[in-house]
HTML snippet that shows the backbone in 3Dmol.js (N, CA, C, O; Angstrom):
<script src="https://3Dmol.org/build/3Dmol-min.js"></script>
<div id="view" style="width:600px;height:400px;position:relative"></div>
<script>
const pdb = `
ATOM      1  N   UNK A   1     -21.132  65.790  -3.319  1.00  0.00           N
ATOM      2  CA  UNK A   1     -20.818  64.875  -4.396  1.00  0.00           C
ATOM      3  C   UNK A   1     -20.844  65.655  -5.716  1.00  0.00           C
ATOM      4  O   UNK A   1     -21.739  66.465  -5.961  1.00  0.00           O
ATOM      5  N   UNK A   2     -19.839  65.389  -6.557  1.00  0.00           N
ATOM      6  CA  UNK A   2     -19.776  65.987  -7.891  1.00  0.00           C
ATOM      7  C   UNK A   2     -20.105  64.911  -8.914  1.00  0.00           C
ATOM      8  O   UNK A   2     -19.488  63.846  -8.932  1.00  0.00           O
ATOM      9  N   UNK A   3     -21.072  65.196  -9.754  1.00  0.00           N
ATOM     10  CA  UNK A   3     -21.492  64.246 -10.784  1.00  0.00           C
ATOM     11  C   UNK A   3     -21.301  64.910 -12.138  1.00  0.00           C
ATOM     12  O   UNK A   3     -21.855  65.977 -12.404  1.00  0.00           O
ATOM     13  N   UNK A   4     -20.514  64.271 -12.989  1.00  0.00           N
ATOM     14  CA  UNK A   4     -20.250  64.799 -14.325  1.00  0.00           C
ATOM     15  C   UNK A   4     -20.683  63.772 -15.369  1.00  0.00           C
ATOM     16  O   UNK A   4     -20.490  62.568 -15.198  1.00  0.00           O
ATOM     17  N   UNK A   5     -21.266  64.271 -16.442  1.00  0.00           N
ATOM     18  CA  UNK A   5     -21.664  63.416 -17.553  1.00  0.00           C
ATOM     19  C   UNK A   5     -21.139  64.024 -18.842  1.00  0.00           C
ATOM     20  O   UNK A   5     -21.271  65.224 -19.085  1.00  0.00           O
ATOM     21  N   UNK A   6     -20.544  63.171 -19.659  1.00  0.00           N
ATOM     22  CA  UNK A   6     -20.080  63.576 -20.989  1.00  0.00           C
ATOM     23  C   UNK A   6     -20.732  62.641 -21.992  1.00  0.00           C
ATOM     24  O   UNK A   6     -20.580  61.422 -21.914  1.00  0.00           O
ATOM     25  N   UNK A   7     -21.460  63.225 -22.933  1.00  0.00           N
ATOM     26  CA  UNK A   7     -22.155  62.440 -23.957  1.00  0.00           C
ATOM     27  C   UNK A   7     -21.482  62.685 -25.298  1.00  0.00           C
ATOM     28  O   UNK A   7     -21.247  63.833 -25.675  1.00  0.00           O
ATOM     29  N   UNK A   8     -21.170  61.620 -26.016  1.00  0.00           N
ATOM     30  CA  UNK A   8     -20.578  61.729 -27.342  1.00  0.00           C
ATOM     31  C   UNK A   8     -21.354  60.834 -28.299  1.00  0.00           C
ATOM     32  O   UNK A   8     -22.146  59.987 -27.884  1.00  0.00           O
ATOM     33  N   UNK A   9     -21.108  61.043 -29.590  1.00  0.00           N
ATOM     34  CA  UNK A   9     -21.749  60.208 -30.602  1.00  0.00           C
ATOM     35  C   UNK A   9     -23.034  60.819 -31.097  1.00  0.00           C
ATOM     36  O   UNK A   9     -23.183  62.040 -31.157  1.00  0.00           O
ATOM     37  N   UNK A  10     -23.957  59.956 -31.451  1.00  0.00           N
ATOM     38  CA  UNK A  10     -25.217  60.414 -32.007  1.00  0.00           C
ATOM     39  C   UNK A  10     -25.079  60.713 -33.487  1.00  0.00           C
ATOM     40  O   UNK A  10     -23.978  60.673 -34.037  1.00  0.00           O
ATOM     41  N   UNK A  11     -26.174  61.007 -34.117  1.00  0.00           N
ATOM     42  CA  UNK A  11     -26.201  61.252 -35.555  1.00  0.00           C
ATOM     43  C   UNK A  11     -25.289  62.407 -35.958  1.00  0.00           C
ATOM     44  O   UNK A  11     -24.561  62.308 -36.946  1.00  0.00           O
ATOM     45  N   UNK A  12     -25.327  63.493 -35.202  1.00  0.00           N
ATOM     46  CA  UNK A  12     -24.535  64.679 -35.552  1.00  0.00           C
ATOM     47  C   UNK A  12     -23.137  64.654 -34.932  1.00  0.00           C
ATOM     48  O   UNK A  12     -22.285  65.458 -35.310  1.00  0.00           O
ATOM     49  N   UNK A  13     -22.891  63.747 -33.990  1.00  0.00           N
ATOM     50  CA  UNK A  13     -21.586  63.649 -33.362  1.00  0.00           C
ATOM     51  C   UNK A  13     -21.224  64.820 -32.466  1.00  0.00           C
ATOM     52  O   UNK A  13     -20.046  65.108 -32.258  1.00  0.00           O
ATOM     53  N   UNK A  14     -22.232  65.492 -31.939  1.00  0.00           N
ATOM     54  CA  UNK A  14     -21.994  66.656 -31.084  1.00  0.00           C
ATOM     55  C   UNK A  14     -21.791  66.205 -29.637  1.00  0.00           C
ATOM     56  O   UNK A  14     -22.609  65.473 -29.080  1.00  0.00           O
ATOM     57  N   UNK A  15     -20.690  66.655 -29.044  1.00  0.00           N
ATOM     58  CA  UNK A  15     -20.393  66.315 -27.654  1.00  0.00           C
ATOM     59  C   UNK A  15     -21.116  67.285 -26.726  1.00  0.00           C
ATOM     60  O   UNK A  15     -21.222  68.480 -27.002  1.00  0.00           O
ATOM     61  N   UNK A  16     -21.607  66.739 -25.624  1.00  0.00           N
ATOM     62  CA  UNK A  16     -22.262  67.579 -24.624  1.00  0.00           C
ATOM     63  C   UNK A  16     -21.810  67.109 -23.256  1.00  0.00           C
ATOM     64  O   UNK A  16     -21.696  65.909 -23.007  1.00  0.00           O
ATOM     65  N   UNK A  17     -21.552  68.062 -22.369  1.00  0.00           N
ATOM     66  CA  UNK A  17     -21.201  67.678 -21.010  1.00  0.00           C
ATOM     67  C   UNK A  17     -21.800  68.650 -20.009  1.00  0.00           C
ATOM     68  O   UNK A  17     -22.055  69.817 -20.309  1.00  0.00           O
ATOM     69  N   UNK A  18     -22.016  68.128 -18.812  1.00  0.00           N
ATOM     70  CA  UNK A  18     -22.586  68.943 -17.749  1.00  0.00           C
ATOM     71  C   UNK A  18     -22.147  68.354 -16.410  1.00  0.00           C
ATOM     72  O   UNK A  18     -21.680  67.218 -16.328  1.00  0.00           O
ATOM     73  N   UNK A  19     -22.311  69.156 -15.378  1.00  0.00           N
ATOM     74  CA  UNK A  19     -21.885  68.764 -14.037  1.00  0.00           C
ATOM     75  C   UNK A  19     -22.890  69.281 -13.019  1.00  0.00           C
ATOM     76  O   UNK A  19     -23.449  70.367 -13.172  1.00  0.00           O
ATOM     77  N   UNK A  20     -23.109  68.484 -11.977  1.00  0.00           N
ATOM     78  CA  UNK A  20     -23.994  68.876 -10.890  1.00  0.00           C
ATOM     79  C   UNK A  20     -23.263  68.626  -9.579  1.00  0.00           C
ATOM     80  O   UNK A  20     -22.660  67.570  -9.386  1.00  0.00           O
ATOM     81  N   UNK A  21     -23.320  69.582  -8.699  1.00  0.00           N
ATOM     82  CA  UNK A  21     -22.820  69.419  -7.334  1.00  0.00           C
ATOM     83  C   UNK A  21     -24.017  69.243  -6.411  1.00  0.00           C
ATOM     84  O   UNK A  21     -24.974  70.015  -6.482  1.00  0.00           O
ATOM     85  N   UNK A  22     -23.973  68.243  -5.555  1.00  0.00           N
ATOM     86  CA  UNK A  22     -25.142  67.967  -4.725  1.00  0.00           C
ATOM     87  C   UNK A  22     -25.085  68.628  -3.358  1.00  0.00           C
ATOM     88  O   UNK A  22     -26.072  68.608  -2.623  1.00  0.00           O
ATOM     89  N   UNK A  23     -23.958  69.209  -3.009  1.00  0.00           N
ATOM     90  CA  UNK A  23     -23.805  69.833  -1.702  1.00  0.00           C
ATOM     91  C   UNK A  23     -24.860  70.925  -1.491  1.00  0.00           C
ATOM     92  O   UNK A  23     -25.003  71.834  -2.308  1.00  0.00           O
ATOM     93  N   UNK A  24     -25.585  70.818  -0.390  1.00  0.00           N
ATOM     94  CA  UNK A  24     -26.581  71.823  -0.049  1.00  0.00           C
ATOM     95  C   UNK A  24     -27.921  71.662  -0.748  1.00  0.00           C
ATOM     96  O   UNK A  24     -28.844  72.435  -0.490  1.00  0.00           O
ATOM     97  N   UNK A  25     -28.046  70.693  -1.612  1.00  0.00           N
ATOM     98  CA  UNK A  25     -29.328  70.482  -2.306  1.00  0.00           C
ATOM     99  C   UNK A  25     -30.282  69.724  -1.396  1.00  0.00           C
ATOM    100  O   UNK A  25     -29.862  68.799  -0.701  1.00  0.00           O
ATOM    101  N   UNK A  26     -31.557  70.098  -1.388  1.00  0.00           N
ATOM    102  CA  UNK A  26     -32.514  69.365  -0.556  1.00  0.00           C
ATOM    103  C   UNK A  26     -32.736  67.932  -1.042  1.00  0.00           C
ATOM    104  O   UNK A  26     -33.152  67.072  -0.266  1.00  0.00           O
ATOM    105  N   UNK A  27     -32.462  67.672  -2.321  1.00  0.00           N
ATOM    106  CA  UNK A  27     -32.645  66.332  -2.880  1.00  0.00           C
ATOM    107  C   UNK A  27     -31.316  65.587  -3.043  1.00  0.00           C
ATOM    108  O   UNK A  27     -31.210  64.678  -3.866  1.00  0.00           O
ATOM    109  N   UNK A  28     -30.311  65.972  -2.263  1.00  0.00           N
ATOM    110  CA  UNK A  28     -28.971  65.397  -2.383  1.00  0.00           C
ATOM    111  C   UNK A  28     -28.967  63.883  -2.211  1.00  0.00           C
ATOM    112  O   UNK A  28     -28.283  63.183  -2.959  1.00  0.00           O
ATOM    113  N   UNK A  29     -29.705  63.371  -1.257  1.00  0.00           N
ATOM    114  CA  UNK A  29     -29.710  61.917  -1.021  1.00  0.00           C
ATOM    115  C   UNK A  29     -30.251  61.167  -2.238  1.00  0.00           C
ATOM    116  O   UNK A  29     -29.756  60.092  -2.576  1.00  0.00           O
ATOM    117  N   UNK A  30     -31.239  61.719  -2.880  1.00  0.00           N
ATOM    118  CA  UNK A  30     -31.795  61.103  -4.091  1.00  0.00           C
ATOM    119  C   UNK A  30     -30.725  61.040  -5.189  1.00  0.00           C
ATOM    120  O   UNK A  30     -30.577  60.022  -5.866  1.00  0.00           O
ATOM    121  N   UNK A  31     -29.984  62.140  -5.355  1.00  0.00           N
ATOM    122  CA  UNK A  31     -28.894  62.187  -6.333  1.00  0.00           C
ATOM    123  C   UNK A  31     -27.822  61.161  -5.985  1.00  0.00           C
ATOM    124  O   UNK A  31     -27.323  60.465  -6.870  1.00  0.00           O
ATOM    125  N   UNK A  32     -27.462  61.060  -4.709  1.00  0.00           N
ATOM    126  CA  UNK A  32     -26.411  60.137  -4.273  1.00  0.00           C
ATOM    127  C   UNK A  32     -26.804  58.693  -4.592  1.00  0.00           C
ATOM    128  O   UNK A  32     -26.000  57.931  -5.128  1.00  0.00           O
ATOM    129  N   UNK A  33     -28.025  58.328  -4.264  1.00  0.00           N
ATOM    130  CA  UNK A  33     -28.503  56.967  -4.523  1.00  0.00           C
ATOM    131  C   UNK A  33     -28.480  56.663  -6.013  1.00  0.00           C
ATOM    132  O   UNK A  33     -28.006  55.606  -6.428  1.00  0.00           O
ATOM    133  N   UNK A  34     -28.985  57.575  -6.806  1.00  0.00           N
ATOM    134  CA  UNK A  34     -29.019  57.400  -8.258  1.00  0.00           C
ATOM    135  C   UNK A  34     -27.603  57.283  -8.823  1.00  0.00           C
ATOM    136  O   UNK A  34     -27.336  56.429  -9.668  1.00  0.00           O
ATOM    137  N   UNK A  35     -26.704  58.139  -8.355  1.00  0.00           N
ATOM    138  CA  UNK A  35     -25.319  58.127  -8.844  1.00  0.00           C
ATOM    139  C   UNK A  35     -24.619  56.825  -8.468  1.00  0.00           C
ATOM    140  O   UNK A  35     -23.910  56.247  -9.293  1.00  0.00           O
ATOM    141  N   UNK A  36     -24.804  56.362  -7.251  1.00  0.00           N
ATOM    142  CA  UNK A  36     -24.169  55.119  -6.818  1.00  0.00           C
ATOM    143  C   UNK A  36     -24.653  53.932  -7.645  1.00  0.00           C
ATOM    144  O   UNK A  36     -23.860  53.065  -8.011  1.00  0.00           O
ATOM    145  N   UNK A  37     -25.941  53.892  -7.939  1.00  0.00           N
ATOM    146  CA  UNK A  37     -26.492  52.805  -8.749  1.00  0.00           C
ATOM    147  C   UNK A  37     -25.985  52.879 -10.189  1.00  0.00           C
ATOM    148  O   UNK A  37     -25.678  51.852 -10.795  1.00  0.00           O
ATOM    149  N   UNK A  38     -25.900  54.077 -10.726  1.00  0.00           N
ATOM    150  CA  UNK A  38     -25.436  54.260 -12.106  1.00  0.00           C
ATOM    151  C   UNK A  38     -23.974  53.852 -12.247  1.00  0.00           C
ATOM    152  O   UNK A  38     -23.600  53.204 -13.224  1.00  0.00           O
ATOM    153  N   UNK A  39     -23.148  54.230 -11.275  1.00  0.00           N
ATOM    154  CA  UNK A  39     -21.725  53.886 -11.316  1.00  0.00           C
ATOM    155  C   UNK A  39     -21.535  52.377 -11.140  1.00  0.00           C
ATOM    156  O   UNK A  39     -20.706  51.772 -11.819  1.00  0.00           O
ATOM    157  N   UNK A  40     -22.292  51.780 -10.243  1.00  0.00           N
ATOM    158  CA  UNK A  40     -22.171  50.336  -9.994  1.00  0.00           C
ATOM    159  C   UNK A  40     -22.468  49.524 -11.258  1.00  0.00           C
ATOM    160  O   UNK A  40     -21.903  48.446 -11.446  1.00  0.00           O
ATOM    161  N   UNK A  41     -23.344  50.029 -12.119  1.00  0.00           N
ATOM    162  CA  UNK A  41     -23.720  49.313 -13.339  1.00  0.00           C
ATOM    163  C   UNK A  41     -22.839  49.679 -14.539  1.00  0.00           C
ATOM    164  O   UNK A  41     -22.978  49.093 -15.612  1.00  0.00           O
ATOM    165  N   UNK A  42     -21.936  50.644 -14.358  1.00  0.00           N
ATOM    166  CA  UNK A  42     -21.085  51.095 -15.457  1.00  0.00           C
ATOM    167  C   UNK A  42     -19.943  50.148 -15.743  1.00  0.00           C
ATOM    168  O   UNK A  42     -19.698  49.202 -14.994  1.00  0.00           O
ATOM    169  N   UNK A  43     -19.248  50.411 -16.832  1.00  0.00           N
ATOM    170  CA  UNK A  43     -18.111  49.595 -17.244  1.00  0.00           C
ATOM    171  C   UNK A  43     -16.823  50.392 -17.104  1.00  0.00           C
ATOM    172  O   UNK A  43     -16.834  51.623 -17.147  1.00  0.00           O
ATOM    173  N   UNK A  44     -15.723  49.686 -16.936  1.00  0.00           N
ATOM    174  CA  UNK A  44     -14.429  50.330 -16.780  1.00  0.00           C
ATOM    175  C   UNK A  44     -13.826  50.845 -18.077  1.00  0.00           C
ATOM    176  O   UNK A  44     -12.924  51.683 -18.058  1.00  0.00           O
ATOM    177  N   UNK A  45     -14.319  50.350 -19.193  1.00  0.00           N
ATOM    178  CA  UNK A  45     -13.860  50.796 -20.517  1.00  0.00           C
ATOM    179  C   UNK A  45     -15.092  51.127 -21.354  1.00  0.00           C
ATOM    180  O   UNK A  45     -16.166  50.569 -21.126  1.00  0.00           O
ATOM    181  N   UNK A  46     -14.943  52.029 -22.318  1.00  0.00           N
ATOM    182  CA  UNK A  46     -16.098  52.372 -23.151  1.00  0.00           C
ATOM    183  C   UNK A  46     -16.629  51.147 -23.907  1.00  0.00           C
ATOM    184  O   UNK A  46     -15.873  50.482 -24.614  1.00  0.00           O
ATOM    185  N   UNK A  47     -17.925  50.847 -23.760  1.00  0.00           N
ATOM    186  CA  UNK A  47     -18.506  49.707 -24.462  1.00  0.00           C
ATOM    187  C   UNK A  47     -18.790  50.044 -25.926  1.00  0.00           C
ATOM    188  O   UNK A  47     -18.848  51.212 -26.311  1.00  0.00           O
ATOM    189  N   UNK A  48     -18.963  49.015 -26.718  1.00  0.00           N
ATOM    190  CA  UNK A  48     -19.394  49.233 -28.095  1.00  0.00           C
ATOM    191  C   UNK A  48     -20.858  49.622 -28.072  1.00  0.00           C
ATOM    192  O   UNK A  48     -21.669  48.971 -27.414  1.00  0.00           O
ATOM    193  N   UNK A  49     -21.191  50.659 -28.774  1.00  0.00           N
ATOM    194  CA  UNK A  49     -22.579  51.092 -28.850  1.00  0.00           C
ATOM    195  C   UNK A  49     -23.184  50.666 -30.171  1.00  0.00           C
ATOM    196  O   UNK A  49     -22.745  49.692 -30.784  1.00  0.00           O
ATOM    197  N   UNK A  50     -24.174  51.387 -30.595  1.00  0.00           N
ATOM    198  CA  UNK A  50     -24.823  51.130 -31.876  1.00  0.00           C
ATOM    199  C   UNK A  50     -24.549  52.317 -32.796  1.00  0.00           C
ATOM    200  O   UNK A  50     -24.270  53.415 -32.314  1.00  0.00           O
ATOM    201  N   UNK A  51     -24.623  52.114 -34.116  1.00  0.00           N
ATOM    202  CA  UNK A  51     -24.408  53.247 -35.023  1.00  0.00           C
ATOM    203  C   UNK A  51     -25.349  54.399 -34.675  1.00  0.00           C
ATOM    204  O   UNK A  51     -26.542  54.198 -34.447  1.00  0.00           O
ATOM    205  N   UNK A  52     -24.798  55.591 -34.638  1.00  0.00           N
ATOM    206  CA  UNK A  52     -25.532  56.814 -34.326  1.00  0.00           C
ATOM    207  C   UNK A  52     -26.106  56.848 -32.916  1.00  0.00           C
ATOM    208  O   UNK A  52     -26.942  57.700 -32.614  1.00  0.00           O
ATOM    209  N   UNK A  53     -25.681  55.949 -32.060  1.00  0.00           N
ATOM    210  CA  UNK A  53     -26.110  55.953 -30.666  1.00  0.00           C
ATOM    211  C   UNK A  53     -25.169  56.817 -29.837  1.00  0.00           C
ATOM    212  O   UNK A  53     -24.086  57.186 -30.290  1.00  0.00           O
ATOM    213  N   UNK A  54     -25.589  57.130 -28.634  1.00  0.00           N
ATOM    214  CA  UNK A  54     -24.763  57.923 -27.734  1.00  0.00           C
ATOM    215  C   UNK A  54     -23.909  57.032 -26.841  1.00  0.00           C
ATOM    216  O   UNK A  54     -24.312  55.931 -26.466  1.00  0.00           O
ATOM    217  N   UNK A  55     -22.733  57.527 -26.512  1.00  0.00           N
ATOM    218  CA  UNK A  55     -21.853  56.910 -25.521  1.00  0.00           C
ATOM    219  C   UNK A  55     -21.705  57.910 -24.383  1.00  0.00           C
ATOM    220  O   UNK A  55     -21.717  59.122 -24.600  1.00  0.00           O
ATOM    221  N   UNK A  56     -21.567  57.389 -23.170  1.00  0.00           N
ATOM    222  CA  UNK A  56     -21.540  58.251 -21.993  1.00  0.00           C
ATOM    223  C   UNK A  56     -20.347  57.944 -21.111  1.00  0.00           C
ATOM    224  O   UNK A  56     -19.942  56.793 -20.948  1.00  0.00           O
ATOM    225  N   UNK A  57     -19.801  59.000 -20.552  1.00  0.00           N
ATOM    226  CA  UNK A  57     -18.768  58.910 -19.522  1.00  0.00           C
ATOM    227  C   UNK A  57     -19.395  59.535 -18.285  1.00  0.00           C
ATOM    228  O   UNK A  57     -19.769  60.708 -18.299  1.00  0.00           O
ATOM    229  N   UNK A  58     -19.510  58.759 -17.224  1.00  0.00           N
ATOM    230  CA  UNK A  58     -20.123  59.224 -15.981  1.00  0.00           C
ATOM    231  C   UNK A  58     -19.038  59.248 -14.909  1.00  0.00           C
ATOM    232  O   UNK A  58     -18.415  58.226 -14.622  1.00  0.00           O
ATOM    233  N   UNK A  59     -18.817  60.419 -14.320  1.00  0.00           N
ATOM    234  CA  UNK A  59     -17.799  60.555 -13.276  1.00  0.00           C
ATOM    235  C   UNK A  59     -18.473  61.051 -11.999  1.00  0.00           C
ATOM    236  O   UNK A  59     -19.138  62.087 -11.986  1.00  0.00           O
ATOM    237  N   UNK A  60     -18.283  60.289 -10.937  1.00  0.00           N
ATOM    238  CA  UNK A  60     -18.844  60.643  -9.632  1.00  0.00           C
ATOM    239  C   UNK A  60     -17.697  60.698  -8.631  1.00  0.00           C
ATOM    240  O   UNK A  60     -17.064  59.685  -8.334  1.00  0.00           O
ATOM    241  N   UNK A  61     -17.443  61.891  -8.118  1.00  0.00           N
ATOM    242  CA  UNK A  61     -16.354  62.104  -7.157  1.00  0.00           C
ATOM    243  C   UNK A  61     -15.043  61.467  -7.625  1.00  0.00           C
ATOM    244  O   UNK A  61     -14.356  60.806  -6.846  1.00  0.00           O
ATOM    245  N   UNK A  62     -14.707  61.667  -8.889  1.00  0.00           N
ATOM    246  CA  UNK A  62     -13.431  61.203  -9.428  1.00  0.00           C
ATOM    247  C   UNK A  62     -13.419  59.784  -9.979  1.00  0.00           C
ATOM    248  O   UNK A  62     -12.440  59.388 -10.611  1.00  0.00           O
ATOM    249  N   UNK A  63     -14.463  59.019  -9.763  1.00  0.00           N
ATOM    250  CA  UNK A  63     -14.536  57.654 -10.308  1.00  0.00           C
ATOM    251  C   UNK A  63     -15.323  57.697 -11.614  1.00  0.00           C
ATOM    252  O   UNK A  63     -16.463  58.160 -11.643  1.00  0.00           O
ATOM    253  N   UNK A  64     -14.706  57.211 -12.700  1.00  0.00           N
ATOM    254  CA  UNK A  64     -15.328  57.272 -14.019  1.00  0.00           C
ATOM    255  C   UNK A  64     -15.712  55.885 -14.508  1.00  0.00           C
ATOM    256  O   UNK A  64     -14.936  54.934 -14.415  1.00  0.00           O
ATOM    257  N   UNK A  65     -16.936  55.793 -15.033  1.00  0.00           N
ATOM    258  CA  UNK A  65     -17.411  54.578 -15.689  1.00  0.00           C
ATOM    259  C   UNK A  65     -18.007  54.975 -17.030  1.00  0.00           C
ATOM    260  O   UNK A  65     -18.231  56.153 -17.307  1.00  0.00           O
ATOM    261  N   UNK A  66     -18.257  53.972 -17.852  1.00  0.00           N
ATOM    262  CA  UNK A  66     -18.755  54.215 -19.210  1.00  0.00           C
ATOM    263  C   UNK A  66     -20.019  53.408 -19.458  1.00  0.00           C
ATOM    264  O   UNK A  66     -20.232  52.350 -18.866  1.00  0.00           O
ATOM    265  N   UNK A  67     -20.854  53.939 -20.354  1.00  0.00           N
ATOM    266  CA  UNK A  67     -22.092  53.266 -20.747  1.00  0.00           C
ATOM    267  C   UNK A  67     -22.441  53.727 -22.159  1.00  0.00           C
ATOM    268  O   UNK A  67     -21.912  54.728 -22.642  1.00  0.00           O
ATOM    269  N   UNK A  68     -23.328  52.995 -22.813  1.00  0.00           N
ATOM    270  CA  UNK A  68     -23.730  53.363 -24.174  1.00  0.00           C
ATOM    271  C   UNK A  68     -25.162  52.941 -24.431  1.00  0.00           C
ATOM    272  O   UNK A  68     -25.656  51.977 -23.847  1.00  0.00           O
ATOM    273  N   UNK A  69     -25.823  53.678 -25.318  1.00  0.00           N
ATOM    274  CA  UNK A  69     -27.153  53.283 -25.782  1.00  0.00           C
ATOM    275  C   UNK A  69     -26.998  52.024 -26.612  1.00  0.00           C
ATOM    276  O   UNK A  69     -25.974  51.879 -27.279  1.00  0.00           O
ATOM    277  N   UNK A  70     -27.913  51.144 -26.612  1.00  0.00           N
ATOM    278  CA  UNK A  70     -29.184  51.128 -25.890  1.00  0.00           C
ATOM    279  C   UNK A  70     -29.119  50.390 -24.554  1.00  0.00           C
ATOM    280  O   UNK A  70     -30.155  50.100 -23.955  1.00  0.00           O
ATOM    281  N   UNK A  71     -27.912  50.085 -24.087  1.00  0.00           N
ATOM    282  CA  UNK A  71     -27.745  49.239 -22.903  1.00  0.00           C
ATOM    283  C   UNK A  71     -27.663  50.011 -21.590  1.00  0.00           C
ATOM    284  O   UNK A  71     -27.016  49.543 -20.653  1.00  0.00           O
ATOM    285  N   UNK A  72     -28.292  51.165 -21.493  1.00  0.00           N
ATOM    286  CA  UNK A  72     -28.299  51.915 -20.232  1.00  0.00           C
ATOM    287  C   UNK A  72     -29.281  51.287 -19.259  1.00  0.00           C
ATOM    288  O   UNK A  72     -30.349  50.816 -19.652  1.00  0.00           O
ATOM    289  N   UNK A  73     -28.910  51.286 -17.983  1.00  0.00           N
ATOM    290  CA  UNK A  73     -29.869  50.873 -16.964  1.00  0.00           C
ATOM    291  C   UNK A  73     -30.846  52.035 -16.749  1.00  0.00           C
ATOM    292  O   UNK A  73     -30.547  53.166 -17.131  1.00  0.00           O
ATOM    293  N   UNK A  74     -31.995  51.772 -16.149  1.00  0.00           N
ATOM    294  CA  UNK A  74     -32.924  52.878 -15.862  1.00  0.00           C
ATOM    295  C   UNK A  74     -32.276  53.962 -14.992  1.00  0.00           C
ATOM    296  O   UNK A  74     -32.547  55.148 -15.180  1.00  0.00           O
ATOM    297  N   UNK A  75     -31.429  53.565 -14.051  1.00  0.00           N
ATOM    298  CA  UNK A  75     -30.765  54.533 -13.174  1.00  0.00           C
ATOM    299  C   UNK A  75     -29.761  55.383 -13.947  1.00  0.00           C
ATOM    300  O   UNK A  75     -29.673  56.592 -13.732  1.00  0.00           O
ATOM    301  N   UNK A  76     -29.011  54.758 -14.839  1.00  0.00           N
ATOM    302  CA  UNK A  76     -28.078  55.519 -15.669  1.00  0.00           C
ATOM    303  C   UNK A  76     -28.830  56.504 -16.549  1.00  0.00           C
ATOM    304  O   UNK A  76     -28.443  57.668 -16.655  1.00  0.00           O
ATOM    305  N   UNK A  77     -29.894  56.046 -17.175  1.00  0.00           N
ATOM    306  CA  UNK A  77     -30.682  56.918 -18.056  1.00  0.00           C
ATOM    307  C   UNK A  77     -31.222  58.116 -17.281  1.00  0.00           C
ATOM    308  O   UNK A  77     -31.170  59.246 -17.767  1.00  0.00           O
ATOM    309  N   UNK A  78     -31.738  57.875 -16.083  1.00  0.00           N
ATOM    310  CA  UNK A  78     -32.299  58.958 -15.261  1.00  0.00           C
ATOM    311  C   UNK A  78     -31.199  59.936 -14.822  1.00  0.00           C
ATOM    312  O   UNK A  78     -31.377  61.151 -14.909  1.00  0.00           O
ATOM    313  N   UNK A  79     -30.077  59.407 -14.356  1.00  0.00           N
ATOM    314  CA  UNK A  79     -28.983  60.269 -13.916  1.00  0.00           C
ATOM    315  C   UNK A  79     -28.466  61.115 -15.070  1.00  0.00           C
ATOM    316  O   UNK A  79     -28.293  62.324 -14.921  1.00  0.00           O
ATOM    317  N   UNK A  80     -28.221  60.500 -16.206  1.00  0.00           N
ATOM    318  CA  UNK A  80     -27.721  61.222 -17.378  1.00  0.00           C
ATOM    319  C   UNK A  80     -28.694  62.324 -17.769  1.00  0.00           C
ATOM    320  O   UNK A  80     -28.281  63.458 -18.010  1.00  0.00           O
ATOM    321  N   UNK A  81     -29.965  62.006 -17.834  1.00  0.00           N
ATOM    322  CA  UNK A  81     -30.986  63.009 -18.187  1.00  0.00           C
ATOM    323  C   UNK A  81     -30.985  64.178 -17.223  1.00  0.00           C
ATOM    324  O   UNK A  81     -31.004  65.338 -17.634  1.00  0.00           O
ATOM    325  N   UNK A  82     -30.962  63.866 -15.941  1.00  0.00           N
ATOM    326  CA  UNK A  82     -31.010  64.928 -14.939  1.00  0.00           C
ATOM    327  C   UNK A  82     -29.775  65.805 -14.961  1.00  0.00           C
ATOM    328  O   UNK A  82     -29.881  67.027 -14.854  1.00  0.00           O
ATOM    329  N   UNK A  83     -28.599  65.196 -15.099  1.00  0.00           N
ATOM    330  CA  UNK A  83     -27.375  65.988 -15.119  1.00  0.00           C
ATOM    331  C   UNK A  83     -27.332  66.875 -16.369  1.00  0.00           C
ATOM    332  O   UNK A  83     -27.001  68.057 -16.276  1.00  0.00           O
ATOM    333  N   UNK A  84     -27.659  66.318 -17.520  1.00  0.00           N
ATOM    334  CA  UNK A  84     -27.624  67.119 -18.745  1.00  0.00           C
ATOM    335  C   UNK A  84     -28.687  68.216 -18.738  1.00  0.00           C
ATOM    336  O   UNK A  84     -28.494  69.267 -19.349  1.00  0.00           O
ATOM    337  N   UNK A  85     -29.808  67.982 -18.050  1.00  0.00           N
ATOM    338  CA  UNK A  85     -30.878  68.976 -17.983  1.00  0.00           C
ATOM    339  C   UNK A  85     -30.587  70.063 -16.946  1.00  0.00           C
ATOM    340  O   UNK A  85     -30.788  71.248 -17.211  1.00  0.00           O
ATOM    341  N   UNK A  86     -30.113  69.655 -15.764  1.00  0.00           N
ATOM    342  CA  UNK A  86     -29.961  70.603 -14.654  1.00  0.00           C
ATOM    343  C   UNK A  86     -28.545  71.112 -14.452  1.00  0.00           C
ATOM    344  O   UNK A  86     -28.338  72.116 -13.771  1.00  0.00           O
ATOM    345  N   UNK A  87     -27.572  70.433 -15.034  1.00  0.00           N
ATOM    346  CA  UNK A  87     -26.173  70.781 -14.802  1.00  0.00           C
ATOM    347  C   UNK A  87     -25.695  71.967 -15.606  1.00  0.00           C
ATOM    348  O   UNK A  87     -26.354  72.444 -16.530  1.00  0.00           O
ATOM    349  N   UNK A  88     -24.527  72.419 -15.215  1.00  0.00           N
ATOM    350  CA  UNK A  88     -23.904  73.558 -15.895  1.00  0.00           C
ATOM    351  C   UNK A  88     -22.760  73.077 -16.748  1.00  0.00           C
ATOM    352  O   UNK A  88     -22.100  73.881 -17.406  1.00  0.00           O
TER     353      UNK A  88
END
`;
const viewer = $3Dmol.createViewer("view");
viewer.addModel(pdb, "pdb");
viewer.setStyle({}, {cartoon: {color: "spectrum"}});
viewer.zoomTo();
viewer.render();
</script>
């Protein structure tokens, strides 16, 4: 599974993106579950966020959904954090 996250917005407006491939990872099932939950809660179009808040584009195996602060689900927040921290 390929998981990509693109973060835009924020006070400085700096875009950040990262990607994680789960193939061969010992924790792949955990990533898959988290990604499926995050995508299921996402929206098909970018939602309105708050001033200086972040907006996110989450793509899992070619399917893209959108989310924005402060309305992230716990699963979306965890997935986004992990991908931006561990991804390339």
